[in-house]
N, C-alpha and C positions, 0 to 999 in steps of 0.2 A: 503494500500499500504506500502511496506517496505521502510526503510530509508537507507538500504544498497545499495549503488549505485556505479557504476563505478566513478572513480575520476574526470571524464570529465563531470559528470551530478550532478545537484543539485535538491532537491525536492522543488517544488513550495510551498509557504505558505499555500495554501489551501489543500496541499497533494493529489491533483488530477491529477498531472502531473509533468513533469521535465523540467528544463531549462538547456541548453548546456552552459558549461563554455568554451567559444571559444578559450581561450588561451591554455587550456589543450586538447581540441578536435583537435586543429591544430597538436599538437604533435602526437596524435593517428593516425590522417589522414597521416601524414608524415611516420609514422612507417609502416603502410600498403602499402603506395605507394612505399616505399624503398624496402619492402619485395616482392612486385609484380614485381619490376624491378630487383630483386635479387641483390640489392646493399648493403644488410646487410653483416656483417662479417660472413664467414662460416669457419669451420675447414678445 
């Protein structure tokens, strides 16, 4: 398994799976929620 992961994930010590870094995942969720509501800035 690769160690190159999105910033909101970390590799488990056994290298068999991933753990979610909740503080970072919350930011990603908010970005998608804002984009879905079209509340992001647009030109």
